[in-house]
C-alpha positions as CSV (number, residue, x, y, z in Angstrom):
1,X,3.9,25.2,-9.4
2,X,4.1,24.2,-5.7
3,X,3.8,20.4,-5.1
4,X,1.3,19.3,-2.6
5,X,2.9,16.7,-0.3
6,X,1.0,13.6,0.8
7,X,1.8,10.7,3.1
8,X,0.5,7.2,2.3
9,X,0.8,4.5,5.0
10,X,0.2,0.9,3.9
11,X,-0.7,-2.4,5.5
12,X,-2.6,-5.4,4.4
13,X,-5.6,-7.5,5.7
14,X,-6.6,-11.1,4.9
15,X,-4.5,-14.1,3.8
16,X,-2.2,-13.3,0.9
17,X,-2.2,-15.7,-2.0
18,X,-5.0,-17.8,-0.6
19,X,-7.9,-18.9,-2.8
20,X,-10.1,-19.3,0.3
21,X,-9.8,-15.8,1.8
22,X,-10.2,-12.1,0.8
23,X,-7.1,-10.0,0.8
24,X,-6.5,-6.2,0.4
25,X,-3.7,-3.7,0.6
26,X,-5.1,-0.8,2.6
27,X,-3.7,2.7,2.9
28,X,-4.3,6.0,4.7
29,X,-3.6,9.0,2.5
30,X,-3.4,12.5,3.9
31,X,-1.6,15.8,3.4
32,X,1.8,16.0,5.2
33,X,1.1,17.6,8.5
34,X,3.0,20.9,9.4
35,X,3.9,19.3,12.7
36,X,6.9,17.1,11.8
37,X,6.7,15.4,15.2
38,X,3.1,14.2,14.8
39,X,4.0,10.5,14.9
40,X,6.2,10.8,18.0
41,X,3.4,12.8,19.7
42,X,0.7,10.3,18.6
43,X,2.7,7.4,20.0
44,X,3.2,9.2,23.3
45,X,-0.6,10.0,23.6
46,X,-1.6,6.4,22.7
47,X,0.8,4.8,25.2
48,X,-0.4,7.3,27.9
49,X,-4.0,6.6,27.2
50,X,-3.7,2.9,26.9
51,X,-0.6,2.0,29.0
52,X,-1.5,-1.6,29.6
53,X,-1.3,-2.4,25.9
54,X,2.3,-3.1,24.6
55,X,3.6,-1.0,21.7
56,X,3.0,-1.4,18.9
57,X,-0.7,-1.9,19.4
58,X,-1.6,-4.7,17.0
59,X,-5.2,-4.3,15.7
60,X,-6.1,-8.0,15.6
61,X,-5.5,-8.3,19.4
62,X,-7.4,-5.1,20.2
63,X,-10.6,-6.8,19.0
64,X,-10.3,-9.7,21.5
65,X,-12.0,-8.8,24.8
66,X,-10.1,-11.3,26.8
67,X,-6.8,-9.6,25.9
68,X,-7.7,-6.6,28.1
69,X,-7.9,-8.8,31.2
70,X,-4.6,-10.4,30.4
71,X,-2.9,-7.1,29.6
72,X,-4.3,-5.7,32.9
73,X,-2.9,-8.8,34.8
74,X,0.5,-8.1,33.2
75,X,0.5,-4.4,33.8
76,X,-2.4,-3.2,36.1
77,X,-2.8,0.3,34.7
78,X,-6.1,1.6,33.2
79,X,-5.3,4.9,31.5
80,X,-8.6,6.1,29.9
81,X,-10.2,2.6,30.3
82,X,-11.5,3.3,33.8
83,X,-13.9,0.3,33.9
84,X,-10.8,-2.0,33.5
85,X,-9.8,-1.2,37.1
86,X,-12.9,-3.2,38.3
87,X,-13.5,-5.6,35.4
88,X,-9.9,-6.7,35.0
89,X,-9.4,-8.2,38.5
90,X,-12.9,-9.8,38.2
91,X,-11.9,-11.5,34.9
92,X,-8.6,-12.7,36.3
93,X,-10.3,-14.1,39.4
94,X,-12.8,-15.9,37.2
95,X,-10.1,-17.4,35.0
96,X,-8.0,-18.3,38.0
97,X,-11.0,-20.3,39.4
98,X,-12.2,-21.9,36.1
99,X,-9.2,-22.0,33.8
100,X,-6.1,-21.8,36.0
101,X,-3.8,-23.6,33.6
102,X,-4.8,-21.4,30.7
103,X,-4.4,-18.2,32.8
104,X,-0.9,-19.3,33.9
105,X,0.1,-20.1,30.4
106,X,-0.9,-16.7,29.0
107,X,0.4,-14.7,31.9
108,X,3.8,-16.4,31.5
109,X,3.6,-16.1,27.7
110,X,2.9,-12.3,27.8
111,X,5.6,-11.7,30.4
112,X,8.3,-12.6,27.8
113,X,6.5,-11.7,24.6
114,X,4.6,-8.6,23.4
115,X,2.0,-10.8,21.7
116,X,0.5,-14.2,22.5
117,X,2.5,-17.0,20.8
118,X,-0.6,-19.1,20.2
119,X,-3.3,-16.9,18.7
120,X,-5.8,-19.7,18.1
121,X,-5.6,-20.7,21.7
122,X,-6.4,-17.2,23.0
123,X,-9.3,-16.9,20.6
124,X,-10.6,-20.3,21.8
125,X,-10.4,-19.1,25.5
126,X,-12.2,-15.9,24.6
127,X,-15.0,-17.8,22.9
128,X,-15.2,-20.1,26.0
129,X,-15.5,-17.0,28.2
130,X,-18.3,-15.6,26.1
131,X,-20.4,-18.8,26.5
132,X,-19.5,-19.5,30.2
133,X,-19.8,-15.9,31.5
134,X,-21.5,-13.7,28.9
135,X,-21.9,-10.8,31.4
136,X,-18.2,-10.6,32.1
137,X,-17.4,-10.9,28.4
138,X,-19.8,-8.1,27.6
139,X,-18.0,-5.8,30.0
140,X,-14.6,-6.7,28.5
141,X,-16.1,-6.1,25.0
142,X,-17.3,-2.6,26.0
143,X,-13.7,-1.9,27.2
144,X,-12.4,-3.1,23.8
145,X,-14.7,-0.7,22.0
146,X,-13.6,2.2,24.2
147,X,-9.9,1.4,23.4
148,X,-10.6,1.4,19.7
149,X,-12.5,4.6,19.9
150,X,-9.6,6.2,21.8
151,X,-7.2,5.2,19.0
152,X,-9.5,6.6,16.3
153,X,-10.0,9.9,18.3
154,X,-6.3,10.4,18.9
155,X,-5.4,9.7,15.3
156,X,-7.9,12.3,14.1
157,X,-6.5,14.9,16.6
158,X,-2.9,14.2,15.6
159,X,-3.7,14.7,11.9
160,X,-5.7,17.8,12.8
161,X,-8.5,18.0,10.2
162,X,-12.0,16.8,9.3
163,X,-12.7,13.2,8.3
164,X,-12.7,14.2,4.6
165,X,-9.0,15.2,4.8
166,X,-8.0,11.6,5.5
167,X,-8.7,9.2,2.7
168,X,-8.7,5.4,3.1
169,X,-7.6,3.8,-0.2
170,X,-7.5,0.1,-0.9
171,X,-7.2,-2.5,-3.5
172,X,-8.7,-5.9,-2.9
173,X,-8.3,-9.4,-4.3
174,X,-11.5,-11.2,-3.6
175,X,-11.6,-15.0,-3.3
176,X,-14.0,-15.5,-6.1
177,X,-12.0,-13.4,-8.6
178,X,-10.7,-15.9,-11.2
179,X,-8.3,-13.5,-13.0
180,X,-6.2,-12.6,-10.0
181,X,-4.5,-15.9,-9.3
182,X,-0.9,-16.6,-10.3
183,X,0.7,-13.3,-9.2
184,X,1.7,-12.1,-5.8
185,X,-1.5,-10.6,-4.2
186,X,0.3,-7.8,-2.4
187,X,2.3,-6.6,-5.5
188,X,-0.8,-6.8,-7.8
189,X,-2.9,-5.0,-5.2
190,X,-0.2,-2.4,-4.6
191,X,-0.1,-1.5,-8.3
192,X,-3.9,-1.2,-8.3
193,X,-3.9,1.0,-5.2
194,X,-1.2,3.3,-6.7
195,X,-3.3,3.6,-9.8
196,X,-6.5,4.5,-7.9
197,X,-4.5,6.9,-5.7
198,X,-3.1,8.5,-8.9
199,X,-6.5,8.8,-10.5
200,X,-8.0,10.3,-7.4
201,X,-5.3,12.9,-6.9
202,X,-5.6,13.7,-10.6
203,X,-9.1,14.9,-9.9
204,X,-7.7,17.6,-7.7
205,X,-5.5,19.0,-10.4
206,X,-2.0,20.5,-9.7
207,X,1.2,18.7,-8.8
208,X,1.4,16.1,-6.0
209,X,4.2,14.1,-4.3
210,X,3.2,11.0,-2.4
211,X,5.6,9.6,0.2
212,X,4.9,5.9,0.7
213,X,5.5,4.1,4.0
214,X,4.7,0.3,4.2
215,X,4.6,-2.4,6.8
216,X,7.0,-5.3,6.0
217,X,5.9,-8.6,4.8
218,X,7.2,-11.4,2.5
219,X,6.3,-11.2,-1.2
220,X,7.1,-13.3,-4.3
221,X,9.7,-11.3,-6.2
222,X,8.8,-11.6,-10.0
223,X,12.3,-10.6,-11.1
224,X,14.2,-13.3,-9.1
225,X,11.2,-15.7,-8.8
226,X,11.6,-16.2,-5.1
227,X,10.1,-15.2,-1.8
228,X,11.7,-12.1,-0.3
229,X,11.0,-9.3,2.1
230,X,9.2,-6.3,0.7
231,X,11.8,-3.7,-0.3
232,X,12.1,-0.2,-1.9
233,X,12.3,-1.7,-5.4
234,X,8.9,-3.4,-5.0
235,X,7.3,-0.2,-3.8
236,X,8.9,1.9,-6.5
237,X,8.4,-0.6,-9.4
238,X,4.7,-0.8,-8.7
239,X,4.4,2.9,-9.3
240,X,6.3,2.9,-12.6
241,X,3.7,1.1,-14.6
242,X,0.6,3.1,-13.6
243,X,-1.2,4.8,-16.5
244,X,-0.8,8.5,-16.5
245,X,-2.0,11.3,-18.7
246,X,0.4,13.6,-20.5
247,X,-0.3,16.5,-18.2
248,X,-0.1,14.5,-15.0
249,X,2.4,15.5,-12.3
250,X,2.1,13.0,-9.6
251,X,5.1,11.3,-8.0
252,X,5.3,8.3,-5.7
253,X,8.4,8.3,-3.5
254,X,9.7,5.9,-1.0
255,X,9.3,6.8,2.7
256,X,10.3,3.5,4.2
257,X,9.4,-0.1,5.0
258,X,9.1,-1.1,8.6
259,X,9.0,-4.2,10.8
260,X,6.1,-4.2,13.3
261,X,8.3,-3.9,16.3
262,X,9.1,-1.3,19.0
263,X,10.5,1.1,16.5
264,X,7.6,1.1,14.1
265,X,6.2,4.6,13.4
266,X,2.7,5.5,14.6
267,X,1.5,5.9,11.0
268,X,2.0,2.1,10.3
269,X,0.1,1.3,13.5
270,X,-2.8,3.4,12.3
271,X,-2.7,1.7,8.9
272,X,-2.7,-1.7,10.6
273,X,-5.7,-0.6,12.7
274,X,-7.7,0.6,9.6
275,X,-6.8,-2.5,7.5
276,X,-8.0,-4.8,10.2
277,X,-11.2,-2.9,10.6
278,X,-12.0,-3.4,6.9
279,X,-11.4,-7.1,6.6
280,X,-15.0,-8.2,6.9
281,X,-16.4,-5.2,5.1
282,X,-14.6,-5.9,1.8
283,X,-16.4,-9.2,1.5
284,X,-20.0,-8.1,1.4
285,X,-20.6,-4.3,1.6
286,X,-22.2,-1.8,-0.6
287,X,-20.2,1.3,-1.4
288,X,-22.5,3.3,0.9
289,X,-22.0,0.8,3.7
290,X,-18.2,1.1,3.2
291,X,-18.4,4.9,3.4
292,X,-20.4,4.8,6.6
293,X,-18.1,2.1,8.1
294,X,-14.9,4.0,7.4
295,X,-16.3,7.2,8.7
296,X,-17.7,5.6,11.9
297,X,-14.7,3.4,12.7
298,X,-11.8,5.3,11.3
299,X,-13.0,9.0,11.2
300,X,-11.9,9.1,7.5
301,X,-13.4,9.1,4.0
302,X,-13.1,6.9,1.0
303,X,-13.7,9.6,-1.6
304,X,-11.5,12.1,-3.3
305,X,-12.0,15.0,-5.8
306,X,-15.0,17.0,-6.9
307,X,-17.3,15.5,-7.7
308,X,-16.0,12.8,-5.3
309,X,-15.1,9.4,-6.5
310,X,-14.2,6.3,-4.4
311,X,-10.6,5.5,-3.8
312,X,-11.3,1.8,-3.4
313,X,-10.7,-0.8,-6.1
314,X,-10.3,-4.5,-6.8
315,X,-7.8,-6.3,-9.0
316,X,-9.0,-8.6,-11.8
317,X,-12.1,-8.0,-13.8
318,X,-13.0,-4.7,-12.1
319,X,-9.5,-3.3,-12.6
320,X,-9.6,-4.3,-16.3
321,X,-12.9,-2.6,-16.9
322,X,-11.6,0.7,-15.3
323,X,-8.3,0.5,-17.2
324,X,-10.2,0.0,-20.5
325,X,-12.5,2.9,-19.8
326,X,-9.5,5.1,-19.0
327,X,-8.1,4.2,-22.4
328,X,-11.4,4.8,-24.2
329,X,-12.0,1.1,-24.9
330,X,-14.8,0.1,-22.6
331,X,-18.4,1.2,-23.4
332,X,-20.5,1.6,-20.2
333,X,-22.5,-1.5,-19.0
334,X,-20.5,-4.0,-21.1
335,X,-18.5,-5.6,-18.4
336,X,-19.9,-8.2,-16.0
337,X,-18.3,-7.6,-12.6
338,X,-18.6,-10.3,-10.0
339,X,-18.2,-9.8,-6.2
340,X,-19.8,-7.7,-3.5
341,X,-21.8,-4.6,-4.5
342,X,-19.1,-2.1,-3.7
343,X,-16.9,-3.5,-6.4
344,X,-19.5,-3.1,-9.1
345,X,-20.5,0.3,-7.9
346,X,-16.9,1.8,-7.7
347,X,-16.2,0.3,-11.1
348,X,-19.3,1.9,-12.6
349,X,-18.4,5.2,-11.0
350,X,-15.0,5.3,-12.6
351,X,-16.1,3.9,-15.9
352,X,-18.7,6.7,-16.1
353,X,-16.0,9.3,-15.1
354,X,-13.5,8.2,-17.8
355,X,-16.2,7.8,-20.5
356,X,-17.3,11.4,-19.8
357,X,-13.8,12.6,-19.7
358,X,-12.8,11.0,-23.0
359,X,-15.9,12.4,-24.7
360,X,-15.0,15.9,-23.4
361,X,-11.4,15.5,-24.7
362,X,-12.7,14.2,-28.1
363,X,-15.1,17.1,-28.3
364,X,-12.4,19.7,-27.5
365,X,-10.1,18.2,-30.2
366,X,-13.0,18.3,-32.7
367,X,-13.7,21.9,-31.9
368,X,-10.0,22.8,-32.3
369,X,-9.9,21.1,-35.8
370,X,-13.1,23.0,-36.7
371,X,-11.6,26.4,-35.6
């Protein structure tokens, strides 16, 4: 049997191990493209389209309208963002007149660093610009939207397929989930993401190989009980303990871990972009809202299989309910799931699926005994 090959690019969003913030590991899963140079070509197309933005393009900065004026001051090139040719100089002239010290600080800062060294300071100046000159800020905001649309479009073209062929999978730790504290958020969420990815690919049948690529970050290593950089052992260990059926043939293999620097592959940049876009959504959305958001902002889907089931999950109570249902231990409707609607809805979807599956298996075994 031929193995279908998949690529899974991972990043995270939110503050890890904080009781006051939501957190999620987010991945983009898609079949391995026939074009082995797709990442090189995507990077080339992105940097040609948005030449003023330093590589790698960090998503949290792409959402700040003021950054486009500062990037233009540093490197006055517009690429596909034609309005920036006019709006950029107007914004710089306004800042030079009303906030000369701040402008000098950030122009100097960005001349020696790819990203602003004081993120809170740039956000404060952006908010000030919004209140002091809303018309100018509105023009810069429109440019920011155009830039993100360009990234989404070029990603879809590089991966060469409909939105349904690219699946956003995530595992979240929500701030009100009492059972999630005490373990490293990233490693716990990574395990849940692997499990959901495995369950989703299992719906397709056949044999699958998933090559995992992840952005680097620090995690709390449970083996050595210390803070360490994410490594191959963390990525592979999280896959060892997922629950599989006897006939399952799904492998998770290590592609690599990457610093977010000049050498980072384009797939990690896209994962960062998608993870950032979902930060607010995971805290309140319905499952339908999440589907629409991912399709509109990432030209991707969150469902896999036929009938389709959501590839999103949450650690804690929701994960326990799904695990119990997979093992035939959780009657439908018996678990109280807290959190935003999408968590309850995806849990019920998977509980119903596993309950039906287990009944079918039990029925088949009964028929075999009878015969």
